[in-house]
TORZA-298860 format. One line per 5 residues: number of its first residue (from 0); their letters; for each residue x, y, z of N, C-alpha, C, O. Coordinates in pm, whole numbers, plus 50000, padded with zeros to 5 digits. Atoms other than C-alpha are relative to their C-alpha. Example, Ala and Ser with C-alpha at 12.3 -4.5 7.8 and 13.67 -1.06 7.14 Angstrom:
2
0) as) 50089,49881,50000,51230,49550,50780,50090,50120,50000,50194,50118,50066  49918,49881,49994,51367,49894,50714,49923,50109,50073,49974,50220,50090
//
This chain:
301
0) msept) 49851,49949,49953,47979,48789,48355,49983,50001,50168,49886,50055,50221  49999,49984,49841,48038,48760,48737,50090,50136,50009,50180,50185,49941  49917,49851,49957,48129,49088,48926,50119,49946,50047,50127,49833,50096  49863,50012,49904,48505,49121,49053,49948,50005,50166,49856,50072,50212  49972,50006,49853,48555,49046,49423,49978,50108,50069,50067,50193,50074
5) gaarr) 50021,49871,49924,48379,49303,49639,49978,50083,49935,49995,50195,49985  50072,49879,50075,48238,49499,49358,49861,50041,50083,49830,50148,50136  50133,49961,49932,47883,49432,49500,50022,50075,50124,49942,50167,50140  49979,49924,49855,48002,49568,49847,49986,50156,49961,49947,50227,50053  49943,49866,50021,48067,49907,49691,49873,50083,49915,49888,50198,49872
10) rgpfk) 50105,49918,50047,47741,50013,49548,49851,49923,50012,49831,49809,50053  50146,50044,49942,47347,49987,49571,49981,50041,50159,50080,50070,50225  50027,49972,49904,47163,50056,49886,50056,49924,50132,50072,49802,50134  49929,50077,49901,47315,49975,50212,49907,49875,50054,49785,49866,50068  50092,50116,49941,47233,49644,50350,50102,49922,50141,50214,49956,50179
15) vgdqv) 49947,50072,49906,47313,49399,50632,50153,49938,49978,50173,49843,49901  49854,50066,49987,47718,49337,50701,50069,50128,49924,50192,50122,49917  49918,49939,50052,47798,49656,50507,50077,50111,50083,50011,50154,50177  49946,49917,49934,48032,49895,50643,49970,50133,49972,49947,50158,49853  50055,49860,50019,47940,50278,50693,50091,50085,50052,50170,50060,50142
20) qltdp) 49881,49855,49936,48139,50589,50760,49882,50111,50021,49808,50154,49933  50050,49887,49983,47970,50846,50926,50069,50148,50021,50172,50169,50085  49934,49852,49994,48047,51211,50905,49926,50094,50067,49814,50120,50023  50120,49922,49962,47914,51463,51153,50055,50148,49976,50148,50171,49898  50002,49827,50055,47914,51863,51133,50152,50022,50009,50209,50109,49943
25) kgrhy) 49851,49936,49991,48267,51878,51221,50085,49918,49908,50206,49941,49910  49944,50097,50112,48376,51639,50964,50084,49905,50065,50198,49881,50025  49901,50120,49914,48498,51362,51225,49934,49895,49929,49822,49908,49879  50073,50146,50053,48440,50990,51096,49964,49906,50133,50024,49926,50238  50032,50075,49943,48274,50720,51275,49959,49864,49903,49859,49865,49831
30) tftle) 50023,50115,50098,48294,50367,51089,49926,49904,50095,49933,49917,50217  50055,50100,49922,48091,50070,51199,49913,49908,49895,49888,49955,49784  50060,50084,50073,47900,49765,51056,49856,49976,49987,49814,49931,50094  50146,50003,49982,47532,49747,50988,49961,49848,50063,50018,49745,50025  50050,50106,49956,47329,49493,51203,49864,50031,50017,49823,50144,50047
35) dgknf) 50143,49991,49987,46955,49401,51207,49989,50026,50163,50048,49951,50241  50083,49977,49880,46796,49542,51527,50126,50095,50103,50092,50123,50218  49913,49961,49950,47127,49713,51637,49985,50155,50025,49915,50213,49941  49989,49862,50001,47183,50093,51774,50125,50070,49975,50215,50028,50047  49873,49932,49962,47475,50339,51695,49980,50082,50099,49870,50138,50107
40) hthkg) 49993,49904,49892,47542,50536,51978,50137,50126,49993,50256,50100,49973  49902,49916,49993,47720,50875,51999,49966,50076,50136,49860,50062,50197  50001,49909,49883,47797,51129,52293,49870,50109,49972,49826,50178,50065  50065,49944,50050,47540,51300,52064,49827,49961,49966,49740,50004,49890  50101,50092,50040,47279,51059,52098,50006,49883,49939,50113,49825,49955
45) sfphd) 49993,50104,50059,47171,50754,51880,49889,49966,49887,49781,50026,49883  50076,50033,50087,47016,50596,51601,49992,49858,49949,50095,49791,49946  49987,50140,50023,46891,50255,51481,50053,49960,49869,50030,50025,49767  49954,50020,50131,47067,50080,51220,49900,49964,49904,49922,49972,49783  50119,50009,50124,46746,49997,51045,49960,50113,49917,49911,50119,49804
50) eliga) 50045,49883,50094,46698,50329,50967,50094,50038,49853,50062,50108,49757  49917,50016,50138,47002,50274,50708,49971,49904,49929,49988,49911,49807  49970,50130,50118,46955,49938,50578,49884,50041,49928,49780,50088,49973  50100,49982,50109,46775,49971,50260,50010,50138,49951,49951,50152,49844  49990,49901,50045,46861,50332,50218,50096,49976,49882,50147,49873,49838
55) pegsv) 49893,49981,50121,47076,50478,49934,50122,50046,50086,50116,50093,50199  49900,49931,49952,47390,50575,50006,50018,50140,49958,49980,50187,49851  49983,49843,49989,47482,50930,50065,49868,50060,50069,49815,50167,50039  50121,49944,49924,47187,50959,50306,50032,50065,50131,50142,50044,50181  49938,49945,49887,47178,51170,50620,49877,49954,50091,49758,49962,50059
60) vrttg) 50057,50027,49957,47065,51032,50913,49996,50088,50167,50105,50127,50210  49994,49918,49886,46971,51223,51259,49981,49912,50128,49889,49830,50136  50032,50056,49896,47033,51103,51616,49899,50054,50073,49831,50146,50029  50107,49970,49863,46809,51142,51928,50026,50128,50042,49934,50173,50109  49943,49898,49966,46995,51454,51986,49957,50093,49882,49956,50214,49904
65) nvayl) 50035,49910,50095,46879,51585,51641,50135,50067,49950,50134,50182,49906  49884,49972,50078,47280,51585,51525,49983,49919,49863,49976,49797,49864  49967,50060,50115,47290,51514,51165,50140,49918,49971,50246,49946,50027  49880,50081,50017,47536,51251,51029,49974,49963,49840,49880,49890,49808  49956,50083,50140,47633,51180,50645,50039,49884,49991,50147,49855,50044
70) alrpl) 49974,50174,49995,47625,50794,50574,50060,49965,49863,49983,49952,49768  49962,50042,50105,47850,50700,50315,50085,49865,50040,50118,49836,50156  49913,50084,49976,48055,50387,50239,50110,50034,50032,50136,50152,50004  49849,49920,49997,48423,50423,50338,50067,49967,49878,50056,49855,49829  49907,50044,50080,48650,50434,50085,50114,49939,50035,50153,49960,50150
75) lpdyv) 49888,50079,49957,48967,50194,50063,50096,50089,50076,50155,50028,50166  49931,49931,49930,49171,50505,50193,49971,50037,50121,50057,50074,50201  50041,49978,49888,48956,50556,50455,49967,49882,50080,49942,49889,50200  50019,50130,49876,48905,50182,50582,50117,49960,50038,50121,49900,50145  49879,50073,49945,49291,50093,50587,50030,50110,50102,50096,50057,50191
80) lsmpr) 49966,49904,49878,49335,50424,50838,49901,49955,50097,49945,49981,50209  50034,50020,49916,49069,50293,51027,49969,49852,50086,49918,49841,50198  50010,50121,49985,49077,49916,51038,50124,49975,50126,50211,50054,50165  49908,50022,49877,49260,49723,51333,50144,49969,49961,50161,49914,49852  49903,50029,50050,49620,49696,51329,50092,49944,50087,50079,49963,50208
85) gaavv) 49917,50059,49932,49906,49501,51432,50139,50067,49977,50213,50081,50075  49884,49940,50068,50202,49672,51217,49950,50118,49945,49840,50117,49889  50038,49908,50080,50194,50005,51094,49936,49973,49842,49984,49887,49768  50060,49980,50149,49990,50058,50760,50112,50076,49893,50204,50156,49912  49941,49935,50154,50127,50160,50425,49891,50126,49996,49776,50097,49962
90) ypkda) 50080,49882,50049,49963,50515,50398,49935,50008,49864,49992,49957,49767  50091,50026,50132,49706,50550,50120,50093,50111,49886,50091,50078,49767  49929,49957,50082,49950,50836,49964,50154,49891,49936,50220,49911,49834  49881,50078,50051,50234,50572,49922,49973,49867,49945,50062,49796,49899  50052,50114,50061,50008,50285,49813,49964,50047,49868,49981,49973,49771
95) gqila) 50045,49911,50126,49880,50534,49543,50138,49990,49902,50147,49935,49791  49838,49987,50085,50280,50604,49434,50017,49854,49962,50065,49830,49851  49944,50138,50032,50315,50210,49455,49923,49940,49884,49973,49862,49803  50078,50069,50117,50050,50120,49222,50014,50075,49870,49982,50027,49762  49990,49894,50120,50122,50415,48986,50124,49963,49936,50128,49934,49817
100) fadif) 49859,49988,50056,50520,50390,48963,50072,49795,49994,50167,49733,49946  49968,50175,49992,50531,49989,49030,49912,49965,49861,49931,49858,49802  50107,50020,50149,50268,50003,48708,49949,49872,50041,49990,49769,49987  50070,50140,49949,50045,49731,48908,49865,50022,49891,49782,50113,49885  50117,50035,50112,49808,49603,48610,49915,49891,50043,49946,49801,50121
105) pgarv) 50075,50122,49987,49510,49394,48592,50059,49845,49959,50114,49828,49851  49919,50134,50024,49635,49005,48614,50111,50010,50017,50174,49912,49976  49871,50013,49965,49966,49119,48731,50030,49904,50087,49947,49886,50176  49966,50088,49909,50165,48842,48910,50136,50083,50077,50248,50113,50038  49923,49903,49901,50295,49041,49225,50042,49890,50143,49980,49795,50190
110) veagv) 49945,50054,49884,50517,48936,49524,50005,50114,50093,50059,50223,50077  49968,49855,49890,50479,49142,49842,50056,49924,50142,50005,49829,50201  49941,50042,49842,50685,49080,50166,49988,50115,50097,50035,50225,50071  49997,49898,49900,50612,49269,50475,49851,50017,50039,49826,50137,50052  50130,49953,50030,50230,49259,50506,49936,50105,50077,49857,50187,50031
115) gsgsl) 50015,49918,49945,50205,49436,50802,49822,49949,50048,49777,49838,50073  50141,50040,49956,49824,49473,50893,49904,50002,49857,49786,50038,49865  50084,50018,50113,49698,49420,50517,49995,50120,49934,49994,50099,49813  50018,49884,50080,49670,49780,50399,50038,50008,49838,49958,50038,49750  49968,50011,50118,49881,49742,50099,49959,49861,49912,49969,49859,49789
120) ssfll) 50031,50128,50055,49774,49387,50016,49828,50054,49939,49780,50009,49835  50109,49958,50047,49439,49559,49976,49989,50083,49879,49912,50062,49786  49995,49911,50144,49508,49817,49721,50054,49909,49900,49987,49916,49797  49961,50072,50074,49709,49563,49538,49912,49903,49937,49918,49887,49815  50076,50113,50024,49447,49274,49538,49883,50122,49914,49866,50090,49797
125) raigd) 50090,49894,50089,49187,49589,49393,50066,49972,49847,50017,49904,49758  49939,49976,50130,49438,49656,49109,50023,49873,49918,50022,49873,49795  49948,50144,50090,49533,49282,49011,49867,49936,49926,49855,49881,49816  50150,50072,50032,49163,49173,49001,50046,49853,49998,50159,49803,50003  50012,50153,49955,49065,48819,49034,50082,49940,49910,50149,49857,49971
130) egmlh) 49903,50059,50094,49274,48701,48718,50153,50000,50045,50245,49922,50020  49817,50012,49962,49603,48813,48880,50044,49938,50128,49964,49869,50192  49994,50067,49890,49805,48707,49169,50095,50049,50108,50218,50045,50098  49919,49962,49883,49922,48833,49482,50082,49878,50104,49997,49828,50178  49920,50069,49902,50170,48606,49698,50070,50091,50116,50181,50143,50104
135) syerr) 49929,49915,49903,50224,48791,50027,50067,49898,50118,50022,49792,50160  49942,50069,49891,50497,48704,50298,49995,50067,50109,50026,50186,50102  49987,49948,49883,50468,48769,50646,50093,49938,50113,50046,49834,50160  49938,50074,49904,50717,48665,50896,49960,49978,50126,50024,49893,50189  50087,49980,49881,50479,48731,51205,49893,49940,49993,49805,49999,49930
140) edfae) 50127,50027,50023,50209,48507,51235,49866,50085,50074,49747,50075,50045  50133,49923,49978,50004,48749,51430,49965,50110,49910,49851,50137,49874  50059,49939,50101,50054,49002,51194,49929,49970,49880,49844,50049,49838  50062,50087,50094,49951,48766,50916,49854,49976,50067,49766,50001,49984  50164,50021,49943,49609,48696,51120,49961,50130,50002,49848,50123,49954
145) iakgn) 50088,49876,50009,49505,49079,51141,49990,50033,49878,49880,50064,49832  50044,49962,50163,49597,49150,50756,49890,49872,49939,49813,49897,49846  50130,50089,50072,49363,48820,50679,49880,50049,50036,49797,50072,49949  50121,49923,49979,49096,48967,50859,49972,50132,49952,49854,50166,49937  50027,49860,50006,49117,49302,50783,49970,50014,49805,49888,50093,49758
150) veryf) 50017,50024,50136,49148,49205,50372,49860,49928,49964,49779,49974,49883  50139,50078,50017,48855,48957,50378,49883,50075,50057,49768,50064,50013  50111,49922,49984,48668,49196,50565,49938,50134,49920,49826,50186,49921  50027,49899,50088,48708,49463,50324,49939,49944,49828,49873,50010,49749  50053,50068,50125,48640,49218,50015,49884,49935,50031,49830,49880,49935
155) ggphp) 50108,50137,49963,48359,49007,50195,50033,49897,50007,49940,49817,50019  49962,50151,49971,48536,48708,50230,50141,49996,49928,50202,50101,49908  49860,50039,50040,48880,48511,50069,50002,50065,49883,49909,50044,49806  49987,49956,50147,48993,48705,49771,50097,49867,49897,50198,49808,49935  49949,50101,50038,49066,48452,49491,50139,50024,49940,50203,49925,49903
160) awqlt) 49849,49973,50063,49402,48612,49356,50101,49988,50144,50224,49991,50130  49871,49971,49911,49583,48619,49696,50038,49843,50091,49957,49753,50111  49940,50079,49938,49779,48385,49879,50113,50027,50123,50217,50087,50098  49951,49926,49866,49920,48452,50226,50085,49880,50056,50030,49774,50087  49905,50085,49927,50237,48267,50367,50095,50067,50117,50148,50178,50116
165) vgdlq) 49904,49934,49887,50432,48311,50682,50110,49915,50028,50132,49798,50060  49860,50048,50010,50759,48315,50666,50106,50083,49950,50068,50162,49863  49932,49916,50087,51048,48487,50557,50020,50001,49832,50047,49898,49769  49993,50016,50138,51063,48568,50204,50114,49925,49907,50090,49856,49808  49902,50063,50067,51432,48466,50114,50041,49850,50044,50138,49784,50005
170) dnltd) 50024,50149,49973,51352,48136,50273,49898,49918,49967,49897,49801,50007  50095,50034,50029,51032,48081,50114,49958,50043,49843,49860,49987,49794  50019,49947,50122,51020,48244,49781,50007,49864,49892,50108,49794,49886  50024,50139,50089,50922,47951,49528,49974,50047,49846,50022,49993,49747  50065,49941,50110,50733,48184,49265,50097,50021,49879,50215,50051,49890
175) gdvdr) 49911,49952,50145,50873,48240,48918,49911,50089,49892,49789,50103,49905  50050,49905,50107,50809,48480,48599,49890,50095,50101,49768,50104,50089  50134,49877,49923,50637,48752,48861,50048,50109,49929,50163,50115,49886  49985,49885,50054,50596,49081,48717,50032,50128,50103,50074,50234,50058  49997,49895,49868,50614,49300,49047,50047,49935,50109,49996,49828,50142
180) vildm) 49957,50040,49841,50812,49255,49387,49980,50132,50045,50029,50229,49987  50034,49871,49931,50671,49524,49626,50101,49902,50122,50095,49780,50133  49954,50042,49881,50915,49482,49957,49998,50112,50105,50052,50219,50080  50041,49907,49894,50797,49658,50308,50093,49951,50115,50026,49906,50208  49961,50032,49913,51066,49572,50533,50098,50052,50054,50108,50173,50031
185) lapwe) 49911,49928,49923,51360,49638,50751,50140,49991,49927,50235,50069,49933  49872,50033,50075,51613,49487,50539,50005,49955,49835,50061,49854,49793  50040,50085,50149,51519,49436,50160,50105,49980,49948,50106,49889,49865  49860,50092,50096,51875,49387,50034,50042,49886,50023,50124,49832,49950  49963,50153,49996,51889,49049,50200,49938,49934,49916,49974,49816,49910
190) cldvv) 50168,50071,50067,51572,48945,49976,50055,50027,49841,49984,49979,49752  49981,49980,50140,51775,49070,49634,50046,49887,49919,50012,49865,49803  49999,50135,50091,51908,48748,49536,49890,49901,49968,49884,49851,49856  50115,50042,50071,51582,48571,49542,49931,50038,49890,49900,49967,49794  50081,49914,50037,51403,48840,49416,50041,50040,49851,49957,50091,49778
195) kkalv) 49935,50004,50144,51621,48855,49087,49963,49900,49922,49924,49908,49805  50039,50153,50045,51559,48493,49040,49846,50005,49945,49814,49962,49834  50117,50012,50019,51193,48548,49066,49947,50088,49879,49861,50051,49798  50095,49876,50112,51097,48860,48833,50080,49987,49864,50199,49984,49837  49979,49982,50157,51079,48857,48466,50075,50106,49950,50044,50216,49996
200) pggil) 49920,49895,50087,51316,49067,48254,49861,50119,49982,49746,50102,49941  50111,49888,50045,51131,49412,48239,49922,50028,50152,49857,50131,50176  50125,49990,49898,50947,49341,48586,50106,50113,50123,50223,50153,50121  49967,49870,49941,50982,49599,48852,49996,49950,50168,49905,49883,50217  49975,49985,49857,51108,49607,49224,49985,50145,50022,50033,50246,49970
205) ccyva) 50026,49869,49915,50965,49851,49446,50014,49954,50165,49964,49859,50226  50004,50035,49842,51077,49891,49819,49969,50128,50101,50004,50243,50076  50081,49906,49907,50922,50089,50084,50101,49996,50130,50104,49895,50200  49937,50008,49865,51155,50173,50373,50004,50162,50075,49980,50268,50018  50054,49882,49911,51140,50435,50672,50123,50093,50004,50090,50211,49989
210) tttql) 49892,49900,49975,51493,50609,50716,50102,49996,49846,50097,49922,49748  49910,49994,50105,51773,50722,50493,50111,49894,50001,50159,49850,49896  49892,50115,50033,52033,50459,50589,49936,49870,49939,50013,49797,49877  50053,50081,50031,51795,50214,50505,50008,49997,49827,50051,49907,49754  50000,49945,50155,51745,50399,50143,50123,49970,49948,50129,49895,49851
215) artve) 49876,50008,50054,52110,50416,50096,50048,49869,49961,50083,49831,49849  49942,50125,50030,52212,50087,50156,49926,49893,49911,49986,49796,49865  50100,50080,50077,51895,49924,49968,50044,50060,49832,50037,49982,49737  49940,49942,50116,52030,50143,49671,50132,49937,49952,50151,49877,49846  49846,50034,50021,52403,50071,49702,49994,49832,49950,50056,49781,49857
220) sirei) 50014,50153,50018,52295,49689,49721,49950,49942,49853,50008,49851,49794  50047,50008,50121,52074,49696,49403,50095,50032,49874,50088,49974,49765  49889,49940,50100,52365,49883,49207,50092,49858,49984,50123,49797,49881  49875,50095,50021,52620,49615,49335,49944,49860,49951,50025,49775,49917  50046,50133,50022,52384,49316,49261,50011,49978,49821,50024,49864,49778
225) gcfne) 49967,49952,50130,52423,49430,48882,49896,49932,49913,49931,49902,49798  50118,50055,50111,52090,49282,48720,49889,50130,49972,49810,50126,49878  50112,49881,50002,51871,49617,48762,50061,50113,49965,50180,50141,49987  49953,49886,50069,51880,49925,48591,50031,50101,50112,50026,50054,50226  49974,49921,49906,51971,50239,48785,49882,50028,50103,49778,50060,50047
230) ptswe) 50140,49974,49915,51708,50289,49095,49940,50122,50024,50032,50201,50045  50045,49916,50001,51496,50553,49125,49933,50019,50151,49867,49926,50198  50034,49974,49885,51415,50724,49468,49937,50070,50035,49953,50161,49953  50093,49891,49991,51160,50949,49608,49904,50001,50113,49851,49893,50138  50123,50004,49911,50910,51049,49884,49894,50092,49968,49911,50175,49879
235) smirn) 50107,49918,50066,50582,51216,49854,49924,50051,50132,49915,49975,50228  50082,49907,49892,50381,51463,50097,49899,50062,49964,49908,50128,49860  50072,49944,50072,50043,51577,50087,49946,50123,50082,49934,50109,50203  50055,49900,49934,49905,51902,50184,49886,50060,49948,49880,50118,49840  50166,49965,50027,49537,51981,50184,50018,50174,50026,50111,50236,50078
240) whveg) 50026,49863,50004,49393,52338,50144,49885,50048,50053,49786,49976,50037  50083,49953,49957,49179,52540,50301,49918,50083,49899,49982,50148,49816  50046,49939,50093,48896,52689,50106,49867,50041,50055,49782,49958,50087  50094,49967,49942,48650,52916,50230,49965,50135,49937,50030,50224,49992  50038,49886,50064,48498,53208,50009,50148,50070,49958,50204,50012,49864
245) lavrp) 49880,49953,50035,48831,53432,49984,50092,49959,50071,50205,49999,50044  49867,50064,49912,49041,53247,50241,50025,49897,49960,49956,49802,49997  49957,50109,50084,49215,53017,50030,50151,50000,50018,50223,50054,49935  49873,50050,49944,49542,52902,50216,49999,49868,50028,49896,49803,50049  49991,50132,49974,49713,52574,50273,49972,49975,50157,49987,50063,50241
250) dhrmi) 50034,50073,49848,49618,52371,50605,50143,50016,50098,50260,49989,50068  49880,50033,49917,49834,52400,50891,50094,49888,50004,50217,49885,50008  49912,50124,49984,49903,52047,50910,50000,49943,49859,49928,49970,49763  49993,50114,50140,50009,51791,50643,50090,49882,50003,50195,49868,50067  49931,50143,49999,50100,51439,50558,50151,50011,49944,50181,50022,49825
255) ghtgf) 49831,49967,50006,50486,51479,50576,50028,49864,49961,49961,49794,49884  49927,50134,50043,50714,51173,50566,49942,49909,50064,49903,49915,50181  50051,50151,49953,50593,50824,50589,50140,49936,49980,50213,49917,50077  49878,50087,50025,50895,50637,50407,50034,50061,49863,49976,50154,49805  49944,49990,50123,51080,50643,50114,49962,49869,49920,49947,49752,49955
260) lltar) 50028,50150,50130,51003,50426,49784,50099,50007,49918,50143,50120,49895  49905,49997,50134,51252,50332,49507,49947,49874,49921,49898,49773,49971  50028,50132,50071,51190,50102,49225,50123,49978,49886,50191,50074,49851  49899,50036,50074,51429,49942,48997,49946,49915,49919,49839,49870,49960  50064,50085,50068,51364,49714,48696,50093,49923,49973,50206,49970,49957
265) rladg) 49905,50065,50029,51524,49402,48624,50023,49986,49878,49926,49989,49803  49936,50029,50121,51734,49342,48329,49993,49894,49942,49941,49809,50015  50005,50145,50078,51760,49040,48058,50145,49944,50099,50232,50013,50151  49881,50064,49966,52006,48766,48190,50109,50015,49950,50124,49944,49850  49864,50035,50041,52347,48817,48129,50034,50149,49961,50150,50187,49945
270) veppm) 49958,49836,50024,52316,49208,48053,50029,50103,50137,49955,50133,50231  49976,49900,49897,52505,49450,48261,49957,50144,50006,49967,50213,49905  50045,49847,50032,52372,49796,48346,50088,50091,49927,50208,50065,49928  49911,49944,50059,52509,50042,48153,50057,50122,50124,49983,50189,50196  49928,49916,49898,52759,50252,48378,49972,50171,50013,49986,50249,49919
275) rrrrp) 50082,49882,49968,52612,50575,48545,50110,50096,49952,50229,50079,49981  49909,49873,50034,52765,50904,48386,49977,50101,50074,50033,50203,50033  49973,49911,49916,52691,51109,48665,50104,49993,50124,50104,49902,50208  49906,50000,49902,52969,51200,48886,49942,50042,50127,49887,50146,50165  50028,49957,49832,52917,51153,49246,50063,50119,50093,50180,50145,50064
280) akgay) 49932,49908,49938,53003,51425,49484,50132,49965,50071,50142,49861,50136  49851,49996,49912,53368,51466,49633,49959,49933,50151,49892,49995,50233  50024,50108,49855,53333,51208,49943,49877,49952,50030,49833,49938,50144  50136,50081,49994,53007,51050,49858,50016,49849,50033,49936,49776,50091  49977,50128,49937,53183,50736,49897,50117,50040,50103,50180,50146,50099
285) gedyd) 49874,50019,49915,53447,50640,50186,50135,49970,49930,50152,49952,49809  49873,50026,50064,53806,50580,50152,50005,49907,49962,50066,49889,49857  49994,50121,50019,53735,50223,50186,49932,49920,49885,49959,49807,49844  50110,50050,50091,53457,50184,49935,50082,49959,49858,50162,50036,49804  49960,50063,50106,53548,49955,49641,49893,49944,49913,49927,49860,49830
290) gpnad) 50123,50037,50098,53194,49897,49466,50007,50083,49878,50105,50143,49835  50037,49938,50139,53022,50036,49145,50083,50147,50031,50116,50170,50148  49938,49902,50024,53202,50383,49039,50081,50041,50132,50069,50146,50195  49900,49990,49877,53457,50338,49317,50156,50089,49943,50262,50099,50005  49919,49905,50063,53661,50572,49068,49941,50157,50016,50015,50255,50017
295) ggnrg) 50069,49837,49970,53456,50895,49119,49883,49992,49872,49835,50100,49835  50076,49992,50089,53215,50762,48830,50060,50057,49842,49982,50095,49754  49916,49960,50111,53490,50858,48545,49948,49910,49895,49911,49955,49786  49991,50083,50103,53441,50549,48367,49896,50029,49896,49798,50090,49939  50085,49969,50115,53253,50583,48038,49996,50147,49940,49910,50185,49861
300) r) 49999,49855,50010,53354,50954,48015,50068,50012,49855,50089,50123,49806
//
């Protein structure tokens, strides 16, 4: 039985072509690719790559300036934060939320729009495995090229489950029986008509947007189209903790707002979503609003 794509690059002694992440005594990271006969240089001295080639992961090397560096392979969250960028990347905290709450499973058929620099594509491909399908759409060719290079660099070559198309999703989407659709774009509401045709009943739509106005319009558009259940919206924030003896306290810095996530599930054809029973706050909708719950959410009470 052959190993999944990229698995061999994640274990065993360091070898030529592997990426290495060095950590200095202050916790700073430096990432590079191992090459025969090359030297790694820092302001604290240098050491030859050959010193790491063949060494086990978790080794410590010392520079000519006698500074110790811990050598490990970068984790995927480390990799996506250090890789070349065209567009902003989906941060690991959001990618993890997408994998969990969009329920990305091995063998899933996934459509992604808005590839950016390939961060989320890498997470999705590792989750669906070689037997899944990820069809990514990116309207900008320069972003698509950067993403392609980043994904192939991580997996050590082309991934058999990945197809990358340059163009707008709403003009090019022909996939059917799709399990999950992930939209990372400025106006996801423009794609809802083609998304509803592609998704299987019970399939999940997940949108990643940056602003409250985008979030509001996306949620209202999903409600209006009438073939999804009630969307769920949230954001996540991460705060590390400093632990040193009895000094246990939250760090002064945290990873705060990066974007909003929302998910909704495709209903069976011909089924209308049950009317929401939660009454919106007075004034939540303008006087000229005539969409769902235009009567203040009283129907069905």
